Backbone as a ProteinNet text record, in pm:
[ID]
protein_1_A
[PRIMARY]
MAEEDPRAASPVAHRQGPPTAKRAQVQAKVLTATEKLLAEGSSYADLNVERITTAAGISRTAFYFYFRDKRDLLMRLAGDVTELLYAQADIWFSGEGDDPEDEIREALTRIAALYKEHGTLIRAIVEVSTYEEDIATFWRGLLNRFVEATARRIEREGQPLPSTAHATAFALTWMVERTFYQQLVQEQPLPDDEVIDAIVGIYRGTVYGARP
[TERTIARY]
2134.4	2136.6	2042.4	2098.4	2019.3	1903.2	1839	1696.9	1704.6	1668.4	1672.9	1582.5	1627.1	1527.6	1447.6	1324.9	1198.1	1201.2	1242.2	1206	1334.7	1417.3	1522.1	1520.5	1437.6	1385.2	1295.1	1207.7	1079.4	1021.9	979.1	920.9	745.4	705.7	583	572.9	502.9	470.2	379.8	411	325.6	172.5	93.5	-40.5	-136	-205.5	-297.4	-442.9	-528.5	-678.5	-747.8	-895	-964.9	-924.1	-955.4	-906.5	-990.8	-891.4	-932.9	-910.6	-977.5	-939.2	-798.6	-753.1	-595.4	-507.8	-556.2	-491.9	-463.1	-595.9	-601.9	-500.2	-511.9	-458.9	-300.3	-246.1	-103.1	-65.5	-116.8	-106.6	-96.2	-188.9	-201.6	-82.9	-48.9	85.4	194.5	226.6	353.2	331.4	241.4	208.6	238.6	196	200.4	355.8	419.9	552.8	661.1	646.4	702.8	667.5	588.4	563.5	625.6	623.8	691.9	828.5	893	1039.2	1106.9	1001.7	1068.7	1033.3	942.2	919.4	1040.4	1082.6	1185.3	1335.1	1326.4	1461	1505.1	1458.8	1525.5	1479.9	1569.3	1535.9	1493.9	1421.9	1365.4	1473.9	1587.8	1713.3	1736.6	1768.5	1814.3	1720.9	1590.9	1504	1568	1549.1	1519.4	1401.3	1374.8	1253.8	1274.1	1380.3	1420.9	1384.4	1386.5	1368.8	1221.6	1174.4	1007.7	950.1	973.1	884.3	953.1	1039.7	1061.8	990.1	963.8	899.1	744.6	710.2	542	529.7	618.6	591.9	544.6	598	553.1	687.2	656.8	784.6	803.1	915.5	949.6	860.5	827.8	750.3	626.4	560	439.2	437.6	562.7	585.3	566	628	634.6	500.8	424.4	313.6	192.1	223.3	143.3	209	332.5	408.2	528.4	522.7	621.3	751	776.4	905	904.8	979.9	995.3	916.2	942.3	895.1	752.4	703.1	569.6	484	575.8	506.1	508.7	628.6	608.7	479.7	453.6	336.3	228.9	202.1	104.2	58.9	181.8	179.7	137.4	192.5	157.8	16.4	-35	-202.9	-278.1	-229.4	-304.2	-306.6	-193.2	-186.4	-279.5	-274.5	-345	-506.6	-546	-671.2	-733.3	-625.7	-675.7	-665.3	-587.2	-575.4	-691.8	-706.3	-821.4	-953.8	-971.3	-1092.2	-1131	-1004.7	-1005.6	-1046.6	-959.3	-986.6	-1108.1	-1172.7	-1303	-1413.2	-1402.4	-1467.2	-1482.3	-1389.4	-1411.4	-1477.2	-1376.6	-1392.2	-1544.5	-1633.9	-1773.1	-1873.7	-1818.6	-1892.1	-1984.5	-2100.4	-2216.7	-2252.2	-2138.6	-2153.6	-2199	-2243.9	-2294.3	-2126.4	-2037.8	-1903.3	-1779.7	-1757.1	-1653.7	-1516.2	-1486.2	-1377	-1377.6	-1484.6	-1483.9	-1445.1	-1503.9	-1448.1	-1326	-1270.7	-1110.6	-1036.3	-1068.7	-996.6	-1024.7	-1125	-1145.9	-1065	-1066.3	-980.4	-858	-797.9	-654.9	-623.5	-705.9	-642.1	-647.6	-732	-741.1	-622.6	-612.8	-455.1	-344.8	-321.8	-194.9	-179.6	-284.4	-295.3	-259.7	-296	-261.5	-114	-72.9	90.5	181.4	104.8	201.7	205.4	74.9	67.6	133.2	134	230.4	340.1	403	506.1	642.8	665.1	787	745.7	635.1	601.2	582.3	534.3	536.4	656.4	731.9	882.1	937.4	943.4	995.8	946.1	830.5	757.8	820.7	799.1	859.6	1013.1	1096.2	1244.2	1269.8	1199.7	1230.9	1191.6	1072.5	1035.8	1132.6	1247.3	1332.2	1447.5	1446.3	1555.6	1516.3	1377.9	1312.9	1206.2	1224.6	1127.6	1010.1	989	859.2	783.5	859.2	769.2	721.8	809.7	778.1	651.1	646.2	535.7	403.2	435.7	330.8	274.3	348.6	318.7	269.8	297.5	255.8	102.5	82.9	-86.2	-162.2	-100.9	-197.8	-235.8	-140.5	-176.9	-279.7	-263.1	-335.4	-486	-521.1	-651.2	-704.4	-604.8	-664.8	-684.4	-562.3	-599	-717.1	-765.8	-882.6	-1013.6	-1002.2	-1115.3	-1129.6	-1002.6	-997.7	-1043.7	-991.7	-1046.5	-1196.9	-1235.1	-1396.4	-1450.6	-1403.2	-1486.7	-1455	-1326.9	-1306.4	-1419.9	-1444.1	-1539.5	-1688.1	-1720	-1838.8	-1842.5	-1731.4	-1760.5	-1745	-1704.1	-1721.1	-1602.2	-1484.7	-1382.2	-1242.5	-1145.9	-1125.4	-1163.7	-1144.4	-1218.2	-1209.6	-1304.7	-1280.9	-1168.1	-1126.8	-1000.9	-873.6	-852	-745.3	-783.9	-897.4	-916.5	-819	-790.5	-697.5	-573.4	-521.9	-376	-362.4	-491	-502.3	-512.3	-577	-558.1	-448.5	-366.5	-230.9	-149	-145.5	-81.6	-109.2	-247.3	-280.4	-255.3	-275.3	-263	-114.4	-20	119.1	184.4	109.8	158.2	128.1	10.9	-46.8	71.8	81.3	173.6	308.9	392.2	514.5	510.1	416	415.3	406.3	324.6	290	416.7	502.1	587.2	726.5	717.4	828.3	795.4	712.9	640.6	712.4	745.8	789.2	915	1004	1129.7	1235.7	1147	1220.5	1253.9	1372.5	1396.9	1308.6	1277.2	1189	1060.6	971.4	846.9	760	673.1	600.7	474.6	424.8	317	197.8	125.1	41.8	-67.6	-132.4	-241	-196.3	-68.7	-47.6	-28.3	47.9	33	-121.3	-194.4	-327.4	-399.8	-385.1	-437.3	-375.5	-238.8	-191.9	-261.1	-249	-320.7	-461.6	-547.1	-670.8	-692.3	-628.4	-610.6	-577.5	-482.4	-445.6	-558.5	-603.5	-732.7	-863.9	-868.7	-1008.5	-968.4	-837.6	-830.5	-818.6	-762.8	-751.8	-894.4	-958.8	-1080.1	-1190.5	-1232.9	-1326.6	-1326.1	-1216.3	-1187.2	-1214.2	-1326.2	-1356.7	-1441.9	-1481.3	-1570.1	-1468.1	-1529.3	-1638.8	-1614.8
-1087.1	-1214.1	-1285.4	-1367	-1421.1	-1499.6	-1501.3	-1584.1	-1712.5	-1811.8	-1967.5	-1975.7	-2089.6	-2138.6	-2233.1	-2180.1	-2272.7	-2402.5	-2426.7	-2561.2	-2660.3	-2595.3	-2675.5	-2694.8	-2590	-2622.7	-2695.3	-2734.6	-2791.1	-2867.3	-2990.7	-3067.6	-3015.5	-2969.7	-2924.3	-2782	-2793.2	-2683.2	-2558.4	-2425.5	-2295.4	-2360.1	-2334.3	-2389.7	-2249.1	-2228.7	-2137.2	-2205.4	-2131.1	-2208.9	-2124.1	-2163.1	-2113.2	-2078.6	-1990.4	-1972.4	-2064.6	-2122.1	-2227.4	-2181.5	-2223	-2180.2	-2231.7	-2300.6	-2338.3	-2243.7	-2207.8	-2135.6	-2002.6	-1955	-1798.1	-1795.2	-1891.6	-1894.3	-1899.4	-1980.8	-1975	-1838.6	-1816.2	-1665	-1544.6	-1585.5	-1439.5	-1468.7	-1575.4	-1582.5	-1576.5	-1576.3	-1521.6	-1391.4	-1354.1	-1164.4	-1093.5	-1158.8	-1081.1	-1092.6	-1227.4	-1227.4	-1133.6	-1126.9	-1042.4	-900	-841.3	-707.2	-677.1	-778.6	-763.4	-752.7	-842.1	-856.2	-723.7	-659.8	-536.3	-396	-441.5	-302	-296.1	-448.8	-468.9	-413.9	-381.3	-328	-405.2	-531.3	-598.5	-515.7	-553.8	-483.3	-611.5	-571.5	-677.9	-771.3	-697.3	-767.5	-877.6	-828.5	-921.2	-1044.5	-1021.1	-1140.4	-1249	-1355.9	-1508.6	-1572.1	-1698.5	-1761.5	-1818.4	-1864.3	-1926.5	-1845.5	-1714.5	-1609	-1614.7	-1591.9	-1573	-1693.4	-1797.7	-1906	-1944	-1926.5	-1914.6	-1858.8	-1702.5	-1626.2	-1645.7	-1691.8	-1776.7	-1866.6	-1938.1	-2080.6	-2191	-2183.4	-2278.2	-2315.1	-2441.5	-2485	-2418.2	-2451.9	-2380.4	-2451.7	-2581.8	-2647.4	-2594.2	-2554.5	-2468.1	-2326.5	-2271.3	-2144.4	-2136	-2236.7	-2248.7	-2306.1	-2361.3	-2436.1	-2328.1	-2203.8	-2084.4	-1964	-1988.3	-1850.7	-1892.9	-1834.7	-1875.6	-1850.9	-1745.7	-1695.9	-1576.4	-1500.2	-1382.2	-1251.3	-1239.9	-1151.7	-1150.7	-1284.7	-1317.4	-1267.7	-1323.7	-1246.3	-1092.2	-1023.7	-877.5	-818.8	-910.8	-850.2	-876.5	-990.4	-1010.5	-888.2	-850.2	-767.5	-619.8	-581.2	-458	-449.1	-586.7	-587.8	-555.4	-631.8	-615.6	-444.5	-392.5	-261.1	-173.3	-202.9	-95.2	-113.3	-236.5	-254.2	-195.9	-179.7	-92.3	69.1	104.5	250	272.1	189.4	229.7	223.7	142.3	151.2	291.4	359.6	502.1	591.4	576.3	665.3	683.5	572	556	634.2	687.4	775.1	894.4	946.8	1060.4	997.8	882.6	831.9	809.7	754	717.1	812.5	919.8	1012.3	1095.6	1120.4	1183.4	1270.8	1339.2	1427.9	1552.3	1633.1	1798.5	1866	1785.1	1895.9	1803.8	1788.4	1713.4	1742	1842.7	1886.2	1810.4	1790.2	1720.8	1578.4	1511.5	1376.2	1358.8	1468.5	1443.8	1450.1	1556.1	1563.6	1397.3	1363.4	1244.2	1118	1101.2	1013.7	1022.7	1155.2	1185.2	1139.4	1181.2	1183.7	1022.7	928.1	770.7	740.2	780.7	725	753.6	881.1	919.7	829.5	775.5	686.8	536.1	513.4	362.5	376.2	497.5	503.3	491.9	556.9	525.9	404.4	325	164.8	108.8	112.3	14.7	73.7	171.8	251.2	148.2	44.9	-20.1	-107.8	-138.1	-219.7	-146.3	-27.1	47.8	118.4	143.1	182.5	76.9	-42.7	-171.4	-189.6	-161.8	-179	-85.8	50.6	154.5	144.1	104.5	95.7	-9	-130.4	-250.1	-218.7	-138.4	-89.5	-21.1	22.6	114.2	35.7	-81.7	-172	-317.7	-342.5	-461.4	-424.9	-434.3	-379.8	-439.3	-588.6	-627	-595.1	-569.1	-493.6	-357.6	-300.2	-134.8	-163.8	-239.3	-244.8	-298.4	-400	-431	-298	-241	-112	-27.4	20.7	104.5	66.8	-51	-130.4	-96.8	-140.4	-107	16.9	152.4	274.4	326.1	233.2	295.9	286.4	200.8	184.5	299.4	373.6	504.9	616.4	591.4	702.3	697.1	562.5	549.1	617.3	547.7	591.2	762.5	824.1	972.7	1043.1	984.9	1031.3	1024.8	931.3	940.6	1033.9	1047.7	1140.8	1269.3	1318.1	1438.7	1457.5	1340.5	1377.4	1386.4	1349.7	1355.9	1503.5	1564	1691.2	1786.4	1769.3	1850	1944.2	1920	1995.5	1914.5	1933.2	2004.3	1956.8	2001.4	1960.6	1802.6	1701.1	1554.2	1519.1	1576.9	1556.6	1553.2	1632.7	1619.5	1531.9	1470.9	1448.5	1321.7	1229.2	1129.1	1177.1	1267.5	1312.1	1389.7	1460.7	1514.2	1443.2	1347	1215.6	1154.6	1125.8	1084.3	1152.5	1261.6	1374.6	1398.1	1358.3	1392.9	1251	1144.4	1010.3	1014.6	1012.7	987	1134.3	1214.5	1342.9	1287.9	1237.3	1180	1072.6	987.3	848.7	911.8	982.8	1053.8	1132.5	1212	1282.9	1223.6	1119.6	1049.1	956.5	906.3	814.5	895.6	1010.3	1117.4	1132.1	1152	1166.8	1029	941.2	815.5	828.5	873.7	851.1	992.5	1101.3	1231.4	1195.6	1269.4	1257.5	1360.8	1456.4	1556.9	1560.5	1481.7	1489.2	1610.5	1669.1	1790.7	1733.4	1816.7	1790.7	1716	1618.7	1539.9	1636.4	1728.2	1836.7	1941.5	1981.5	2064.5	2011.3	1886.1	1803.1	1788.9	1735	1726.2	1865	1970.9	2065.5	2097.3	2089.1	2114.7	2068.1	1918	1854.3	1867.8	1901.5	1926.5	2057.2	2146.5	2277.5	2231.3	2172.5	2137.7	2056.6	1999.6	1915.1	2015.4	2092.9	2189.3	2285.8	2348.6	2421.6	2341.5	2227.6	2157.8	2097.1	2033.2	1980.5	2059.4	2158.3	2225.8	2371.5	2419.5	2548.2	2649.3	2712.6	2821.7	2748.5	2603.2	2568.6	2436.9	2407.7	2446.3	2584.5
105.2	107.1	9.2	-97	-203.3	-113.4	-223.7	-173.5	-234.4	-133.4	-177.5	-285.7	-372.6	-493.4	-414.9	-413.9	-352.3	-399.8	-548.7	-596.5	-531.6	-490.6	-416.3	-272.1	-216.9	-77.2	-30.5	-135.4	-82.8	-201.3	-194.7	-288.4	-325.7	-247.9	-239.3	-331.2	-447.6	-534.3	-466	-486.1	-486.4	-521.6	-404.8	-434.2	-467.5	-593.1	-600.5	-581.5	-549.4	-533.9	-454.8	-428.7	-335	-205.2	-115.7	31.9	92.7	214.3	310.3	448.9	527.6	637.6	732.5	674.8	672.8	632.5	516.9	397.4	463.9	504.2	556.8	690.1	770.3	913.4	861.2	783.2	751.6	694.3	608.4	528	647.3	724.3	846.9	936	953	1052.3	956	851.2	780.6	738.7	708.1	697.6	820.8	936.1	1064.1	1122.8	1093.1	1116.8	1047.7	914.6	847.6	873.5	880.8	923.9	1063.5	1162.2	1279.3	1299.4	1186.9	1188.1	1111.5	1028.8	975.4	1082.3	1158.4	1261.9	1357.5	1387.6	1470.7	1445.4	1287.5	1236.2	1145.7	1072.9	981.4	856.5	780.5	645.5	555.3	446.2	336.7	309	256.1	184.9	286.8	431.1	500.1	573.6	549.8	583.8	490.6	548	477.5	492.7	432.1	460.2	599	607.9	740.9	874.2	861.3	981.6	974.3	863.9	845.8	917.7	845.6	913.5	1059.7	1129.4	1261.9	1322.8	1285	1339.8	1378.3	1228.9	1212.7	1267.7	1314.9	1371.9	1262.2	1160.2	1038.9	995	910.5	843.2	688.1	646.3	527.3	411.1	410.5	346.8	327.7	444.9	437.9	374.9	403.3	328.6	192.9	145.2	-11.4	-58.3	14.7	-20.6	-68.8	20.7	-3.4	-56.7	-58	-130.7	-230.2	-354.6	-453.6	-375.2	-321.9	-258	-185.8	-123.8	-66.8	-142.6	-262	-337.3	-347.6	-370.1	-379.7	-233.8	-143.7	12.8	1	-32.8	-45.6	-112	-233.3	-325.4	-244.2	-155.6	-102.2	33.6	76.6	184.3	120.9	23.7	-67.4	-83	-136	-170.7	-47.9	59.7	165.7	217.2	222.8	310.8	178.3	67.7	-43	-19.5	3.5	36.8	147.3	270.3	381.6	344.1	273.1	235.4	130.5	33.9	-40.1	42.5	143.5	207.4	268.7	315.7	360.4	255.5	150.6	37.1	-1.4	-13.3	-77.6	-13.2	121.4	190	100.1	-17.6	-93.3	-227.6	-264	-419.2	-398.3	-319.6	-337.8	-279.1	-199.7	-113	-209.7	-126.3	-183.7	-82.8	0.7	105.2	42.2	140.9	95.9	119.4	176.5	167.7	155.9	28.8	-15.5	59.8	114.6	174.7	291.1	344.4	482.3	448.6	319.4	312.8	290.1	187.6	147.8	282.2	367.4	494.8	604.5	620.9	679.1	613.6	501.9	405.8	418.5	415.2	439.7	573.5	683.1	806.7	871	786	821.3	744.7	644.2	553.4	603.5	689.6	760.2	870	936.7	1061.6	1016.9	894.2	838.1	810.9	747.9	720.6	841.2	951.5	1075.7	1102.8	1096.7	1191.1	1085.3	954.1	872.9	818	874	822.1	752.6	866.2	836.2	696.4	680.1	572	426.1	453.9	354.3	277.9	384.6	365.6	271	319.5	260.9	106.1	80.6	-27.9	-139.6	-91.9	-168	-194.5	-114	-132.1	-236.1	-189	-293.2	-425.1	-442.3	-576.6	-683.2	-588.1	-662.3	-725.2	-663.5	-771.2	-816.1	-762.1	-825.6	-898.3	-1045.4	-1131	-1118.6	-1103.8	-1093.4	-969.7	-846.9	-759.8	-783.4	-848.3	-913	-975.1	-1069.9	-1153.2	-1112.1	-1008.6	-919	-829.8	-765.5	-676.3	-779.8	-896.4	-981.9	-1002.7	-1019.7	-1055.9	-942.3	-829.1	-719.8	-705.4	-727.8	-722	-835.5	-934.3	-1049.3	-998	-950.8	-892.6	-814	-738.8	-682.4	-785.3	-902.3	-1004.9	-1077.5	-1095.6	-1177.6	-1069.5	-966.2	-873.8	-857.5	-844.5	-820.1	-957.5	-1081.4	-1208.4	-1234.7	-1196.6	-1175	-1073.5	-965.6	-878	-923.3	-999	-1072.1	-1189.8	-1281.1	-1387.9	-1310.6	-1204.9	-1149.3	-1068.4	-1064.8	-1004.3	-1117.6	-1234.1	-1354	-1390.2	-1275	-1279.4	-1260.1	-1329.5	-1444.7	-1545.2	-1669.1	-1807.7	-1789	-1845.7	-1842	-1916.6	-2023.2	-2081.6	-2032.5	-1898.1	-1809.8	-1686.7	-1653.7	-1539.6	-1506.5	-1606.7	-1564.5	-1515.4	-1598	-1557.7	-1421.8	-1433.6	-1268.5	-1172.5	-1188.8	-1076.8	-1080.1	-1183.4	-1187	-1077.2	-1091	-1035.2	-882.3	-856.6	-713.7	-643.4	-704	-632	-575.5	-686.3	-646.7	-583.1	-563.5	-468.8	-349.1	-310.7	-199.4	-176.2	-235	-195.9	-155.1	-231.9	-215.1	-85.7	-59.2	53.4	186.6	191.8	300.3	350.1	205.3	232.2	289.2	262.6	299.8	463.8	491.8	624.9	713.4	653.8	693.9	719.9	635.1	626	652.2	672.6	727.2	882.8	914.1	1036.1	1126.3	1050.3	1150.1	1056	1060.3	976	1001.9	909.9	930.4	1041.7	1114.5	1193.7	1087.1	1111.4	1033	1009.9	1074.4	1068.4	960	940.4	847.4	714	703.9	582.8	520.8	620.1	571.7	493.3	617.8	548.7	416.9	404.9	263.1	129.3	167.8	85.6	45.8	148.2	128.2	48.8	96.5	-5.9	-148.5	-174.6	-318.6	-391.3	-322	-362	-406	-296.2	-298.4	-434.3	-440.4	-568.2	-706.5	-680	-818.9	-849.4	-789.1	-836.4	-832.5	-734.6	-713.6	-747.8	-781	-810.9	-701	-706.8	-591.5	-485.2	-515.1	-437.2	-361.7	-233.2	-162.2	-92.2
[MASK]
++++++++++++++++++++++++++++++++++++++++++++++++++++++++++++++++++++++++++++++++++++++++++++++++++++++++++++++++++++++++++++++++++++++++++++++++++++++++++++++++++++++++++++++++++++++++++++++++++++++++++++++++++++

């Protein structure tokens, strides 16, 4: 279903500005309602603003006051979920522990749990990115934060050569993203512990060589 033109739907322009309690409350309602609708089986393509606002208990005018359109909403959702994922990945990114393998394993275990918790949302983001170029660009930009953080950790460890740190980080980051996404869409996903063991082994061999 084609998305409504917000300029025709409401005379109130989308508002950018500092967060307020009211803004945070409305946005939280919209984001929660959208994820709930997706979890109940609605596809992103089938969702329209009317269904979202009804589920959120707000008016269309209020929706367009805080969101440009449905695409803007999906980008906000993508930003929210990547913030959660980054917070868990940072266990390894910023870790100074004696056992980096434990850091990687803990980070991956928590990331796997978040993929399960927000699976319908992540599926929607990734699937829409296959046919909406602006969503694809936005998603790649979000993932680039993980690439850069991974590259910095690799450079701190001294392996592989600094000249290949960014390319290695790029490959590792997108491997994790694709692997956990496939765990969401496969009819018979692999056991999480086996997947995590496999990824830890790849990181151990790639980043640390014979270590730890």
